[in-house]
Jmol script that loads the backbone (N, CA, C; Angstrom):
load data "model"
ATOM      1  N   UNK A   1     -25.050 -62.490-122.305  1.00  0.00           N
ATOM      2  CA  UNK A   1     -25.207 -61.371-121.658  1.00  0.00           C
ATOM      3  C   UNK A   1     -23.866 -61.155-120.342  1.00  0.00           C
ATOM      4  N   UNK A   2     -23.624 -60.234-120.349  1.00  0.00           N
ATOM      5  CA  UNK A   2     -22.263 -59.913-119.115  1.00  0.00           C
ATOM      6  C   UNK A   2     -22.856 -58.914-118.184  1.00  0.00           C
ATOM      7  N   UNK A   3     -22.794 -58.984-116.839  1.00  0.00           N
ATOM      8  CA  UNK A   3     -23.153 -58.317-115.835  1.00  0.00           C
ATOM      9  C   UNK A   3     -21.854 -58.172-114.505  1.00  0.00           C
ATOM     10  N   UNK A   4     -21.802 -57.020-113.903  1.00  0.00           N
ATOM     11  CA  UNK A   4     -21.000 -56.853-112.660  1.00  0.00           C
ATOM     12  C   UNK A   4     -22.031 -55.974-111.627  1.00  0.00           C
ATOM     13  N   UNK A   5     -21.471 -56.373-110.511  1.00  0.00           N
ATOM     14  CA  UNK A   5     -22.280 -56.230-109.306  1.00  0.00           C
ATOM     15  C   UNK A   5     -21.282 -56.049-107.994  1.00  0.00           C
ATOM     16  N   UNK A   6     -21.433 -55.219-107.000  1.00  0.00           N
ATOM     17  CA  UNK A   6     -20.827 -55.260-105.854  1.00  0.00           C
ATOM     18  C   UNK A   6     -21.266 -56.386-104.825  1.00  0.00           C
ATOM     19  N   UNK A   7     -20.758 -56.847-104.283  1.00  0.00           N
ATOM     20  CA  UNK A   7     -21.148 -57.724-103.195  1.00  0.00           C
ATOM     21  C   UNK A   7     -20.392 -57.873-101.930  1.00  0.00           C
ATOM     22  N   UNK A   8     -21.524 -57.878-100.764  1.00  0.00           N
ATOM     23  CA  UNK A   8     -20.972 -57.616 -99.571  1.00  0.00           C
ATOM     24  C   UNK A   8     -21.441 -58.881 -98.642  1.00  0.00           C
ATOM     25  N   UNK A   9     -20.479 -59.456 -97.814  1.00  0.00           N
ATOM     26  CA  UNK A   9     -20.799 -60.656 -96.941  1.00  0.00           C
ATOM     27  C   UNK A   9     -21.473 -60.053 -95.830  1.00  0.00           C
ATOM     28  N   UNK A  10     -22.215 -61.172 -95.574  1.00  0.00           N
ATOM     29  CA  UNK A  10     -23.070 -61.100 -94.411  1.00  0.00           C
ATOM     30  C   UNK A  10     -22.866 -62.075 -93.360  1.00  0.00           C
ATOM     31  N   UNK A  11     -22.643 -61.969 -92.320  1.00  0.00           N
ATOM     32  CA  UNK A  11     -22.241 -62.906 -91.387  1.00  0.00           C
ATOM     33  C   UNK A  11     -23.370 -62.933 -90.004  1.00  0.00           C
ATOM     34  N   UNK A  12     -24.379 -64.291 -89.986  1.00  0.00           N
ATOM     35  CA  UNK A  12     -25.215 -63.842 -88.495  1.00  0.00           C
ATOM     36  C   UNK A  12     -24.609 -63.786 -87.501  1.00  0.00           C
ATOM     37  N   UNK A  13     -25.371 -63.047 -86.762  1.00  0.00           N
ATOM     38  CA  UNK A  13     -24.364 -62.394 -85.053  1.00  0.00           C
ATOM     39  C   UNK A  13     -23.416 -61.315 -85.441  1.00  0.00           C
ATOM     40  N   UNK A  14     -23.008 -61.594 -86.872  1.00  0.00           N
ATOM     41  CA  UNK A  14     -21.896 -60.268 -86.684  1.00  0.00           C
ATOM     42  C   UNK A  14     -22.050 -59.247 -87.724  1.00  0.00           C
ATOM     43  N   UNK A  15     -22.785 -59.325 -88.956  1.00  0.00           N
ATOM     44  CA  UNK A  15     -23.310 -58.370 -89.403  1.00  0.00           C
ATOM     45  C   UNK A  15     -22.460 -57.821 -90.866  1.00  0.00           C
ATOM     46  N   UNK A  16     -23.053 -57.017 -91.659  1.00  0.00           N
ATOM     47  CA  UNK A  16     -22.338 -57.128 -92.856  1.00  0.00           C
ATOM     48  C   UNK A  16     -20.786 -56.789 -92.799  1.00  0.00           C
ATOM     49  N   UNK A  17     -19.795 -57.218 -93.841  1.00  0.00           N
ATOM     50  CA  UNK A  17     -18.305 -56.896 -93.793  1.00  0.00           C
ATOM     51  C   UNK A  17     -18.153 -55.318 -94.122  1.00  0.00           C
ATOM     52  N   UNK A  18     -16.977 -55.067 -93.822  1.00  0.00           N
ATOM     53  CA  UNK A  18     -16.634 -53.888 -94.278  1.00  0.00           C
ATOM     54  C   UNK A  18     -15.915 -53.197 -95.550  1.00  0.00           C
ATOM     55  N   UNK A  19     -16.346 -54.594 -96.482  1.00  0.00           N
ATOM     56  CA  UNK A  19     -15.550 -54.222 -97.628  1.00  0.00           C
ATOM     57  C   UNK A  19     -16.510 -54.963 -98.748  1.00  0.00           C
ATOM     58  N   UNK A  20     -16.651 -54.204 -99.899  1.00  0.00           N
ATOM     59  CA  UNK A  20     -17.297 -55.120-101.162  1.00  0.00           C
ATOM     60  C   UNK A  20     -16.371 -55.450-102.025  1.00  0.00           C
ATOM     61  N   UNK A  21     -16.922 -56.374-102.955  1.00  0.00           N
ATOM     62  CA  UNK A  21     -15.921 -56.737-104.103  1.00  0.00           C
ATOM     63  C   UNK A  21     -16.740 -56.903-105.155  1.00  0.00           C
ATOM     64  N   UNK A  22     -16.153 -56.506-106.392  1.00  0.00           N
ATOM     65  CA  UNK A  22     -16.563 -56.371-107.643  1.00  0.00           C
ATOM     66  C   UNK A  22     -16.861 -57.629-108.320  1.00  0.00           C
ATOM     67  N   UNK A  23     -17.681 -58.176-108.441  1.00  0.00           N
ATOM     68  CA  UNK A  23     -18.378 -59.330-109.265  1.00  0.00           C
ATOM     69  C   UNK A  23     -18.504 -59.353-110.904  1.00  0.00           C
ATOM     70  N   UNK A  24     -18.263 -60.206-111.625  1.00  0.00           N
ATOM     71  CA  UNK A  24     -18.339 -60.389-112.826  1.00  0.00           C
ATOM     72  C   UNK A  24     -19.450 -61.751-113.306  1.00  0.00           C
ATOM     73  N   UNK A  25     -20.125 -62.062-113.759  1.00  0.00           N
ATOM     74  CA  UNK A  25     -20.671 -62.898-114.344  1.00  0.00           C
ATOM     75  C   UNK A  25     -21.209 -63.229-115.734  1.00  0.00           C
ATOM     76  N   UNK A  26     -21.416 -63.961-116.218  1.00  0.00           N
ATOM     77  CA  UNK A  26     -21.382 -64.006-117.753  1.00  0.00           C
ATOM     78  C   UNK A  26     -22.812 -65.370-118.336  1.00  0.00           C
ATOM     79  N   UNK A  27     -23.527 -65.189-119.232  1.00  0.00           N
ATOM     80  CA  UNK A  27     -24.408 -66.044-119.617  1.00  0.00           C
ATOM     81  C   UNK A  27     -24.559 -65.897-120.995  1.00  0.00           C
ATOM     82  N   UNK A  28     -24.406 -67.169-121.464  1.00  0.00           N
ATOM     83  CA  UNK A  28     -24.718 -67.461-122.901  1.00  0.00           C
ATOM     84  C   UNK A  28     -25.758 -67.937-123.167  1.00  0.00           C
ATOM     85  N   UNK A  29     -26.792 -68.220-122.682  1.00  0.00           N
ATOM     86  CA  UNK A  29     -28.161 -68.726-122.811  1.00  0.00           C
ATOM     87  C   UNK A  29     -29.149 -67.443-122.258  1.00  0.00           C
ATOM     88  N   UNK A  30     -28.901 -66.270-122.857  1.00  0.00           N
ATOM     89  CA  UNK A  30     -29.597 -65.197-122.569  1.00  0.00           C
ATOM     90  C   UNK A  30     -30.341 -64.930-121.098  1.00  0.00           C
ATOM     91  N   UNK A  31     -29.292 -65.144-120.219  1.00  0.00           N
ATOM     92  CA  UNK A  31     -29.850 -64.875-118.676  1.00  0.00           C
ATOM     93  C   UNK A  31     -30.552 -66.306-118.151  1.00  0.00           C
ATOM     94  N   UNK A  32     -30.528 -67.178-118.598  1.00  0.00           N
ATOM     95  CA  UNK A  32     -31.246 -68.493-117.906  1.00  0.00           C
ATOM     96  C   UNK A  32     -30.122 -68.781-117.215  1.00  0.00           C
ATOM     97  N   UNK A  33     -29.180 -68.928-117.319  1.00  0.00           N
ATOM     98  CA  UNK A  33     -28.042 -69.626-116.293  1.00  0.00           C
ATOM     99  C   UNK A  33     -26.727 -68.508-116.411  1.00  0.00           C
ATOM    100  N   UNK A  34     -26.076 -68.603-115.133  1.00  0.00           N
ATOM    101  CA  UNK A  34     -24.633 -68.009-115.302  1.00  0.00           C
ATOM    102  C   UNK A  34     -23.702 -68.530-114.845  1.00  0.00           C
ATOM    103  N   UNK A  35     -22.542 -68.365-115.351  1.00  0.00           N
ATOM    104  CA  UNK A  35     -21.414 -68.963-115.078  1.00  0.00           C
ATOM    105  C   UNK A  35     -20.848 -68.529-113.543  1.00  0.00           C
ATOM    106  N   UNK A  36     -20.118 -69.080-112.659  1.00  0.00           N
ATOM    107  CA  UNK A  36     -19.846 -68.771-111.459  1.00  0.00           C
ATOM    108  C   UNK A  36     -19.281 -67.423-111.293  1.00  0.00           C
ATOM    109  N   UNK A  37     -19.937 -66.700-110.267  1.00  0.00           N
ATOM    110  CA  UNK A  37     -19.145 -65.504-110.498  1.00  0.00           C
ATOM    111  C   UNK A  37     -17.454 -65.225-110.294  1.00  0.00           C
ATOM    112  N   UNK A  38     -16.982 -64.233-110.981  1.00  0.00           N
ATOM    113  CA  UNK A  38     -15.431 -64.251-110.654  1.00  0.00           C
ATOM    114  C   UNK A  38     -15.094 -62.646-109.949  1.00  0.00           C
ATOM    115  N   UNK A  39     -14.584 -62.663-109.204  1.00  0.00           N
ATOM    116  CA  UNK A  39     -14.157 -61.673-108.131  1.00  0.00           C
ATOM    117  C   UNK A  39     -12.998 -60.882-108.990  1.00  0.00           C
ATOM    118  N   UNK A  40     -13.230 -59.456-109.050  1.00  0.00           N
ATOM    119  CA  UNK A  40     -12.405 -58.597-110.330  1.00  0.00           C
ATOM    120  C   UNK A  40     -11.893 -57.708-109.218  1.00  0.00           C
ATOM    121  N   UNK A  41     -10.673 -57.596-109.396  1.00  0.00           N
ATOM    122  CA  UNK A  41      -9.861 -56.495-108.532  1.00  0.00           C
ATOM    123  C   UNK A  41     -10.046 -56.644-106.928  1.00  0.00           C
ATOM    124  N   UNK A  42      -8.740 -55.790-106.381  1.00  0.00           N
ATOM    125  CA  UNK A  42      -9.051 -55.773-104.863  1.00  0.00           C
ATOM    126  C   UNK A  42     -10.194 -55.283-104.323  1.00  0.00           C
ATOM    127  N   UNK A  43     -10.506 -55.860-103.095  1.00  0.00           N
ATOM    128  CA  UNK A  43     -11.670 -55.302-102.442  1.00  0.00           C
ATOM    129  C   UNK A  43     -11.956 -53.995-101.992  1.00  0.00           C
ATOM    130  N   UNK A  44     -12.593 -53.420-102.031  1.00  0.00           N
ATOM    131  CA  UNK A  44     -13.622 -51.798-101.564  1.00  0.00           C
ATOM    132  C   UNK A  44     -13.768 -51.558-100.122  1.00  0.00           C
ATOM    133  N   UNK A  45     -13.213 -50.913 -99.374  1.00  0.00           N
ATOM    134  CA  UNK A  45     -13.358 -50.504 -98.049  1.00  0.00           C
ATOM    135  C   UNK A  45     -14.315 -49.456 -98.077  1.00  0.00           C
ATOM    136  N   UNK A  46     -15.532 -49.979 -97.503  1.00  0.00           N
ATOM    137  CA  UNK A  46     -16.483 -48.700 -97.789  1.00  0.00           C
ATOM    138  C   UNK A  46     -16.208 -47.729 -96.583  1.00  0.00           C
ATOM    139  N   UNK A  47     -15.611 -48.093 -95.719  1.00  0.00           N
ATOM    140  CA  UNK A  47     -15.201 -46.941 -94.574  1.00  0.00           C
ATOM    141  C   UNK A  47     -14.751 -45.505 -95.513  1.00  0.00           C
ATOM    142  N   UNK A  48     -14.268 -45.472 -96.520  1.00  0.00           N
ATOM    143  CA  UNK A  48     -13.291 -44.474 -97.356  1.00  0.00           C
ATOM    144  C   UNK A  48     -14.565 -44.249 -98.459  1.00  0.00           C
ATOM    145  N   UNK A  49     -15.306 -44.648 -98.849  1.00  0.00           N
ATOM    146  CA  UNK A  49     -16.133 -44.393 -99.844  1.00  0.00           C
ATOM    147  C   UNK A  49     -16.819 -43.220 -99.656  1.00  0.00           C
ATOM    148  N   UNK A  50     -17.298 -42.396-100.751  1.00  0.00           N
ATOM    149  CA  UNK A  50     -17.964 -40.938-100.437  1.00  0.00           C
ATOM    150  C   UNK A  50     -19.286 -41.197 -99.999  1.00  0.00           C
ATOM    151  N   UNK A  51     -19.953 -40.337 -99.201  1.00  0.00           N
ATOM    152  CA  UNK A  51     -21.278 -40.832 -98.541  1.00  0.00           C
ATOM    153  C   UNK A  51     -21.793 -39.302 -98.105  1.00  0.00           C
ATOM    154  N   UNK A  52     -23.281 -39.307 -98.126  1.00  0.00           N
ATOM    155  CA  UNK A  52     -23.811 -38.145 -97.733  1.00  0.00           C
ATOM    156  C   UNK A  52     -24.624 -38.632 -96.640  1.00  0.00           C
ATOM    157  N   UNK A  53     -24.406 -38.358 -95.432  1.00  0.00           N
ATOM    158  CA  UNK A  53     -25.359 -38.858 -94.331  1.00  0.00           C
ATOM    159  C   UNK A  53     -25.404 -40.426 -94.172  1.00  0.00           C
ATOM    160  N   UNK A  54     -26.117 -41.163 -94.687  1.00  0.00           N
ATOM    161  CA  UNK A  54     -26.164 -42.525 -94.358  1.00  0.00           C
ATOM    162  C   UNK A  54     -26.202 -43.212 -95.813  1.00  0.00           C
ATOM    163  N   UNK A  55     -26.284 -42.651 -96.672  1.00  0.00           N
ATOM    164  CA  UNK A  55     -26.240 -42.959 -98.194  1.00  0.00           C
ATOM    165  C   UNK A  55     -24.728 -43.089 -98.503  1.00  0.00           C
ATOM    166  N   UNK A  56     -24.128 -44.191 -98.855  1.00  0.00           N
ATOM    167  CA  UNK A  56     -22.981 -44.718 -99.296  1.00  0.00           C
ATOM    168  C   UNK A  56     -23.037 -44.576-101.076  1.00  0.00           C
ATOM    169  N   UNK A  57     -22.126 -43.886-101.815  1.00  0.00           N
ATOM    170  CA  UNK A  57     -21.933 -43.904-103.083  1.00  0.00           C
ATOM    171  C   UNK A  57     -21.088 -44.904-103.671  1.00  0.00           C
ATOM    172  N   UNK A  58     -21.573 -46.626-103.568  1.00  0.00           N
ATOM    173  CA  UNK A  58     -20.405 -47.479-104.165  1.00  0.00           C
ATOM    174  C   UNK A  58     -20.504 -47.875-105.633  1.00  0.00           C
ATOM    175  N   UNK A  59     -21.770 -47.919-106.359  1.00  0.00           N
ATOM    176  CA  UNK A  59     -21.802 -48.434-107.273  1.00  0.00           C
ATOM    177  C   UNK A  59     -22.173 -47.279-108.264  1.00  0.00           C
ATOM    178  N   UNK A  60     -22.438 -46.206-108.058  1.00  0.00           N
ATOM    179  CA  UNK A  60     -22.601 -44.834-108.946  1.00  0.00           C
ATOM    180  C   UNK A  60     -21.648 -44.654-109.903  1.00  0.00           C
ATOM    181  N   UNK A  61     -20.480 -45.148-110.037  1.00  0.00           N
ATOM    182  CA  UNK A  61     -19.308 -44.657-111.156  1.00  0.00           C
ATOM    183  C   UNK A  61     -19.134 -46.216-111.527  1.00  0.00           C
ATOM    184  N   UNK A  62     -19.617 -46.940-112.171  1.00  0.00           N
ATOM    185  CA  UNK A  62     -19.150 -48.354-112.756  1.00  0.00           C
ATOM    186  C   UNK A  62     -19.732 -48.398-113.926  1.00  0.00           C
ATOM    187  N   UNK A  63     -19.093 -49.627-114.753  1.00  0.00           N
ATOM    188  CA  UNK A  63     -19.559 -49.929-116.131  1.00  0.00           C
ATOM    189  C   UNK A  63     -19.419 -50.970-116.535  1.00  0.00           C
ATOM    190  N   UNK A  64     -19.632 -51.239-117.947  1.00  0.00           N
ATOM    191  CA  UNK A  64     -19.032 -52.624-118.597  1.00  0.00           C
ATOM    192  C   UNK A  64     -19.712 -52.670-119.779  1.00  0.00           C
ATOM    193  N   UNK A  65     -18.554 -53.045-120.812  1.00  0.00           N
ATOM    194  CA  UNK A  65     -18.652 -53.151-122.278  1.00  0.00           C
ATOM    195  C   UNK A  65     -18.073 -54.238-122.664  1.00  0.00           C
ATOM    196  N   UNK A  66     -18.844 -54.935-123.549  1.00  0.00           N
ATOM    197  CA  UNK A  66     -18.838 -56.601-123.675  1.00  0.00           C
ATOM    198  C   UNK A  66     -18.319 -56.295-125.523  1.00  0.00           C
ATOM    199  N   UNK A  67     -17.556 -57.417-125.719  1.00  0.00           N
ATOM    200  CA  UNK A  67     -17.685 -57.847-126.930  1.00  0.00           C
ATOM    201  C   UNK A  67     -17.719 -59.299-127.080  1.00  0.00           C
ATOM    202  N   UNK A  68     -17.450 -59.862-128.347  1.00  0.00           N
ATOM    203  CA  UNK A  68     -17.283 -61.417-128.383  1.00  0.00           C
ATOM    204  C   UNK A  68     -15.978 -62.159-127.481  1.00  0.00           C
ATOM    205  N   UNK A  69     -14.917 -61.328-127.373  1.00  0.00           N
ATOM    206  CA  UNK A  69     -13.806 -61.766-126.773  1.00  0.00           C
ATOM    207  C   UNK A  69     -13.963 -61.586-125.247  1.00  0.00           C
ATOM    208  N   UNK A  70     -14.881 -60.853-124.637  1.00  0.00           N
ATOM    209  CA  UNK A  70     -14.837 -60.419-123.252  1.00  0.00           C
ATOM    210  C   UNK A  70     -15.382 -59.336-122.962  1.00  0.00           C
ATOM    211  N   UNK A  71     -14.917 -58.843-121.862  1.00  0.00           N
ATOM    212  CA  UNK A  71     -15.645 -57.874-121.094  1.00  0.00           C
ATOM    213  C   UNK A  71     -14.680 -56.552-120.585  1.00  0.00           C
ATOM    214  N   UNK A  72     -15.023 -55.590-120.373  1.00  0.00           N
ATOM    215  CA  UNK A  72     -14.052 -54.400-120.017  1.00  0.00           C
ATOM    216  C   UNK A  72     -14.965 -53.836-118.603  1.00  0.00           C
ATOM    217  N   UNK A  73     -14.732 -54.126-117.666  1.00  0.00           N
ATOM    218  CA  UNK A  73     -15.540 -53.525-116.100  1.00  0.00           C
ATOM    219  C   UNK A  73     -14.642 -52.593-115.979  1.00  0.00           C
ATOM    220  N   UNK A  74     -15.163 -51.208-115.486  1.00  0.00           N
ATOM    221  CA  UNK A  74     -15.091 -49.802-114.883  1.00  0.00           C
ATOM    222  C   UNK A  74     -15.555 -49.808-113.589  1.00  0.00           C
ATOM    223  N   UNK A  75     -14.715 -49.436-112.400  1.00  0.00           N
ATOM    224  CA  UNK A  75     -15.225 -49.307-111.616  1.00  0.00           C
ATOM    225  C   UNK A  75     -14.607 -48.325-110.464  1.00  0.00           C
ATOM    226  N   UNK A  76     -15.156 -47.891-109.226  1.00  0.00           N
ATOM    227  CA  UNK A  76     -14.282 -46.900-108.700  1.00  0.00           C
ATOM    228  C   UNK A  76     -14.269 -47.823-107.223  1.00  0.00           C
ATOM    229  N   UNK A  77     -13.147 -47.401-106.511  1.00  0.00           N
ATOM    230  CA  UNK A  77     -12.523 -48.531-105.644  1.00  0.00           C
ATOM    231  C   UNK A  77     -12.017 -47.460-104.104  1.00  0.00           C
ATOM    232  N   UNK A  78     -12.694 -48.049-103.311  1.00  0.00           N
ATOM    233  CA  UNK A  78     -12.222 -47.022-101.994  1.00  0.00           C
ATOM    234  C   UNK A  78     -11.006 -47.720-101.138  1.00  0.00           C
ATOM    235  N   UNK A  79     -10.459 -46.837-100.641  1.00  0.00           N
ATOM    236  CA  UNK A  79      -9.478 -47.507 -99.645  1.00  0.00           C
ATOM    237  C   UNK A  79      -8.937 -46.351 -98.971  1.00  0.00           C
ATOM    238  N   UNK A  80      -7.822 -47.019 -97.758  1.00  0.00           N
ATOM    239  CA  UNK A  80      -7.123 -46.028 -96.742  1.00  0.00           C
ATOM    240  C   UNK A  80      -6.480 -45.012 -97.811  1.00  0.00           C
ATOM    241  N   UNK A  81      -6.487 -43.791 -97.551  1.00  0.00           N
ATOM    242  CA  UNK A  81      -5.602 -42.977 -98.183  1.00  0.00           C
ATOM    243  C   UNK A  81      -4.076 -43.139 -97.665  1.00  0.00           C
ATOM    244  N   UNK A  82      -3.262 -42.424 -98.785  1.00  0.00           N
ATOM    245  CA  UNK A  82      -1.919 -42.040 -98.113  1.00  0.00           C
ATOM    246  C   UNK A  82      -1.636 -41.002 -97.350  1.00  0.00           C
ATOM    247  N   UNK A  83      -2.806 -40.023 -97.264  1.00  0.00           N
ATOM    248  CA  UNK A  83      -2.617 -38.846 -96.954  1.00  0.00           C
ATOM    249  C   UNK A  83      -3.689 -38.382 -95.834  1.00  0.00           C
ATOM    250  N   UNK A  84      -3.789 -37.491 -94.806  1.00  0.00           N
ATOM    251  CA  UNK A  84      -4.979 -37.212 -94.123  1.00  0.00           C
ATOM    252  C   UNK A  84      -6.346 -36.637 -94.620  1.00  0.00           C
ATOM    253  N   UNK A  85      -7.232 -37.517 -95.249  1.00  0.00           N
ATOM    254  CA  UNK A  85      -8.247 -37.040 -95.851  1.00  0.00           C
ATOM    255  C   UNK A  85      -9.468 -38.309 -95.310  1.00  0.00           C
ATOM    256  N   UNK A  86     -10.511 -38.111 -95.206  1.00  0.00           N
ATOM    257  CA  UNK A  86     -11.747 -39.078 -94.779  1.00  0.00           C
ATOM    258  C   UNK A  86     -12.030 -39.821 -96.081  1.00  0.00           C
ATOM    259  N   UNK A  87     -11.930 -39.544 -97.396  1.00  0.00           N
ATOM    260  CA  UNK A  87     -12.397 -40.195 -98.460  1.00  0.00           C
ATOM    261  C   UNK A  87     -11.032 -40.454 -99.549  1.00  0.00           C
ATOM    262  N   UNK A  88     -11.081 -41.619-100.116  1.00  0.00           N
ATOM    263  CA  UNK A  88     -10.448 -41.904-101.056  1.00  0.00           C
ATOM    264  C   UNK A  88     -10.558 -42.812-101.978  1.00  0.00           C
ATOM    265  N   UNK A  89     -10.611 -42.549-103.243  1.00  0.00           N
ATOM    266  CA  UNK A  89     -11.625 -43.073-104.509  1.00  0.00           C
ATOM    267  C   UNK A  89     -10.504 -43.042-105.345  1.00  0.00           C
ATOM    268  N   UNK A  90     -10.555 -44.464-106.147  1.00  0.00           N
ATOM    269  CA  UNK A  90      -9.690 -44.283-107.338  1.00  0.00           C
ATOM    270  C   UNK A  90     -10.409 -45.142-108.709  1.00  0.00           C
ATOM    271  N   UNK A  91     -10.397 -44.405-109.716  1.00  0.00           N
ATOM    272  CA  UNK A  91     -10.982 -45.621-110.670  1.00  0.00           C
ATOM    273  C   UNK A  91     -10.207 -46.516-111.110  1.00  0.00           C
ATOM    274  N   UNK A  92     -10.609 -47.760-111.652  1.00  0.00           N
ATOM    275  CA  UNK A  92      -9.961 -49.172-111.951  1.00  0.00           C
ATOM    276  C   UNK A  92     -10.869 -49.542-113.285  1.00  0.00           C
ATOM    277  N   UNK A  93     -10.070 -50.308-114.207  1.00  0.00           N
ATOM    278  CA  UNK A  93     -10.822 -50.705-115.227  1.00  0.00           C
ATOM    279  C   UNK A  93     -10.036 -52.528-115.339  1.00  0.00           C
ATOM    280  N   UNK A  94     -10.591 -53.373-115.577  1.00  0.00           N
ATOM    281  CA  UNK A  94     -10.258 -54.786-116.024  1.00  0.00           C
ATOM    282  C   UNK A  94     -10.722 -55.457-117.355  1.00  0.00           C
ATOM    283  N   UNK A  95      -9.865 -56.119-117.830  1.00  0.00           N
ATOM    284  CA  UNK A  95      -9.757 -56.968-118.994  1.00  0.00           C
ATOM    285  C   UNK A  95     -10.510 -58.391-118.406  1.00  0.00           C
ATOM    286  N   UNK A  96     -11.588 -58.854-118.711  1.00  0.00           N
ATOM    287  CA  UNK A  96     -12.177 -60.021-118.641  1.00  0.00           C
ATOM    288  C   UNK A  96     -12.152 -61.059-120.208  1.00  0.00           C
ATOM    289  N   UNK A  97     -11.675 -61.800-119.884  1.00  0.00           N
ATOM    290  CA  UNK A  97     -11.387 -62.544-121.129  1.00  0.00           C
ATOM    291  C   UNK A  97     -12.578 -63.402-121.083  1.00  0.00           C
ATOM    292  N   UNK A  98     -13.266 -64.149-122.252  1.00  0.00           N
ATOM    293  CA  UNK A  98     -14.603 -64.915-122.064  1.00  0.00           C
ATOM    294  C   UNK A  98     -14.396 -65.654-123.365  1.00  0.00           C
TER     295      UNK A  98
END
end "model"
wireframe off; spacefill off
backbone 0.3
color backbone group
């Protein structure tokens, strides 16, 4: 079993981080246990992610395909744009050998 998910750190007294990280984990015993999570790609700055009001679209555009040799993760990453625009998201992919 292969899974990807977005992780956002929380610090007591400070709050949630302004970045999220795509993480990958694998289970070889039908989900009973998982390998330690692996950070995939650079962090996403949620300040530049698409949103509507207070709803952020962070995980709407991600996927995962796997075969016996590993997995392919695909996700959108938000970062500061190089031109004046409130949002900037690009599509990323990574091969995770396993």
